[in-house]
N, C-alpha and C positions, 0 to 999 in steps of 0.2 A: 607343694601345697602350703608349706608355712610361708613362702613368699606371698602367696596369693591372699593368705589370711592377713599377713601384715599390711599389704597394699590395700585390701578391702577395708581394714580398720582404720588406715590412714585416710582414705577417701571419705568414710563416714565422718570421722572427726573433723575433716576440713570442712565437709557440708554442713555439719552440726555447728561449727563455729561460725560459718557465714550466715546461718539462719538466726542464731541467738545472739551473737555478739558483733554482727554487722561488719565482719571481716572484710578487707578490701579484696575486689575480685582477683586482683593481681597475685595476691597472696595464696588463693586457692589454686590458680594455675599453677603457681611455683610447687605446691605440694603434688598436684597431679603429674607434674612433669618429673618430680623426684621419684613418684611411685613407678612410673614408666621405666625410668633409668634403672631403678632397683630391680624391677621385674626383668629387664633385659640382662643385668649383670648376672642375676640368679640363674637365667636361662643358660648362660654361657659357662657357668662354674661346672666342672666335672663332677659327677657323682651326686649332684642336687636332686636331679629328677631322673627317673628311669624313662628309657625311650617311649615306652607306651603312655607315660603321663603327659608327654609333650603335645600329644594330639588329643588329650581327653576334652571331650566337648564340655563337660561339667566345669573343669578348671577355667576353659576360655570363657564361657558364659558368665562365670561369676566375676572373673576380673574385668570383662567388658561391662557387666551390669554396675559394678562398683565405681569404675572409672567414669562410665557414661552418666551415672547419677550425679557424680561431682561436677561434670561438665554441664549437665542440664540445669543446675542451679545458677550458672553464670549467664545463660541465654536469657534474654527479655522476651518472656512470654505473656506480657500483660496484654489486656485487651486493646489499648491504644496502639501497642506495637504490632500486633497482628492485623488491625484495621489499617494501619499504614502500609505495612507490606502488601495486603491485598489491593489497596488503592494504587499502589505503585504497579503491581501486575496488570491492573485494569488499564491504566494508562499506556502500558506497554502493548497490550493486545490492540487497544483502540488506534494506537499510532500505526500499528501494522495494518489494520484494515484500512485506515485513512490513506496510507501510502499506496496500497494496491488499488483502491478505488481512484486515487488520483492519477495513477499511471493509466489505468484502462481508459479514463475519461479523456485526458489529454491525447492518448493515441487515437481514439475515436474521433475527436475533433480534428486532429491533424490529417486523419484518412479522409474525412469529410471534406475538408478544404482542398485537398489534392484532387478529389473527384470533381468537385464544382470548378476548379481551374481547367482541369482536362475537358470537361463538357464545353467550357466557354471557348477554349482553343480550337475544338473541332466546329463549333457553332459558328465562330467568325471566319474560320476557313471556308466553311460552306457558303456563307452569306457573300463573301468576296468573290466566290468563284461562280456565282449565279450567272447562268446564260454561258458560261465558258466551259462547261464540263459535259462530257458525255453522260448519257441516262446511267451507265453502270457506276461512273465516278460519283455521281450524284446521289445515287442509292447508297453507296458504301460510306459517304459522309454523313448521310442521315442516319444510317444504322449506328455509326460510331457516336453521333449524339445521343441517340436513344439509349445506347448502352451505358454511357456515362451518366445520363439522367437517371436510370435505374440504380446504379452504383451509388450516386449520391443520395438518393432517397434511402438506400439500405443503410448507409453510414449515418445518416441523419437519425434514424430509428434507434441506431446502436448509440448514438450520443444521447439521446433521451433517455435511454434505459440506464446506461452508465451515470448519467448525471443525477437520477433519482437515488442510486446507491450511494453516490458521492456525498450528497446531502445528508443521508442517513449517518454516513460515517463522520461527517463533520459535527453533526449533532450530538452523536455518541461521544466523540472526542471532547467536546465542550462540557458534557455532564461528566466524564471521567476527571477533567481538569478540576472541575467544581469539588468533586467528591475528594480527589487528592489534596486539594488545599484545605478543606475542611477537616480531614482527618490528620493534618500536619505534615503531610509529604509535600512540602512547598517545591522542592527541586523537581519532582516528578510533574507537578502541576504546570510549572514554568515550561518545562520541556515540551509537553503536549500542546500547550498553547503556542509556542513557537513553530511547532510542526503544522498546525493548523493556519498559520499565517503563511507559510512557505507554500502549502497546498492550494490556498486560496490564489496567491500570486501566480502559481503555475497554471491554474485552470483559468484565471483571467487572461492570460497570454494567449493560450490556446483558443479562447473564445473570441478574442480581438482578430485573430487570423481568420476564423471561420466566418465572422462578421464582415471582414473585408471581402472575402469570397462571395458571400451572399450579395454584397453591394455590387460588385462587378458583374455578378449574374444579372441582376436587375438591369443594369445598364445595358448588357448584351441583349436582353429582351426588348428593350425600347429599340435598340438599333435594329433588331431583327424585324420588328413590326415596320419600322420606316422603310427598311431595305426591301422587304416583300411587296409593300405598298408600291415602291417605285418600279420594282420588277414586273409587278402586275400591269402597272399602267403602261409599261414598255411593250408588254406582250400584246395589250389590248390596242395600243397605237400601231403596232406592226400588222395586226390582224385587219384593222381599218384600212391600212395603206395598201395592203395586198388585195383587198376587196375593191377597192376604188381602181387600182390597175387592171384588175380583172374586167371590171365593168367597162373600162375604156377600151380594152382590146376587143370587147365584144361589139362596141360601137364602130 
C-alpha cells in the first residue's frame, strides 16, 4: 500500500510539473517508468504485501488511475489532433470502399467482354455454316447465340449498377482527401488521391476492352445482315430455278 501511495504521489507530482512548469514530455515518461519499476520491485520483495493484497481491486485501480493520469497528459487530445485522426480514418474507409467498388466494376466489365466475344464466335460460326448444316445443327447454333446474347445483356446491366457505385466511391474519396488536407493530414490526403488515380486507370483499361468487344459485335451484325441477304437471294434463286425446271418438264 505504501508503494502505491509513493507511486501515486510521484505520478501526481510529475503531472503537476508538466502542467505548471512546462516540463518536457520525456521527463514525465521517465518518472512513470521509474514508478513502474518501483512497483515491480516492491511486488517482488518478500513480506511487503500479503497474498490477499496482491489481488485487491482497490489497489490495482488506484495504481492504474495514477499512472493513467500521468500518461493521459502526454497524449495530444487537442481539437486539431482529433480532427486529423478522424480525417485519416475517413480516408481509410473511403479507400476501402473505392477498392471494393473498383474490383466489382472491373470484374463486371471483364465478364461482359467475355460474353460478347462468345456471342460473336457462335454468331460467326452460324453465318459461315448457312446452307451447310442440318436443321438440328442450325437450331443448336442459334440457341447458343441467343444464350450468349442474354448473358451479355445481364452483364451489361451489372456493369451499369457497379459503375454507379464506383462513381459514388470516387466522389466520396475525393471529399475525404479534401477534408484530410484541410485538417492537416496531408499524407492521408496524398494516399487517397493516389488510390483514386489507380482505380481510374484500372477501370479505364477494363472499359477499353468492353468497348472493343462492342465494336466487334457491331461489325458482326453488319456481316450478319449482308450474309443473310446473300443467303436469302440464293434461296430465292434456287426456288426460281426449280420452278422453271418443273415447268419445262410439264411441257
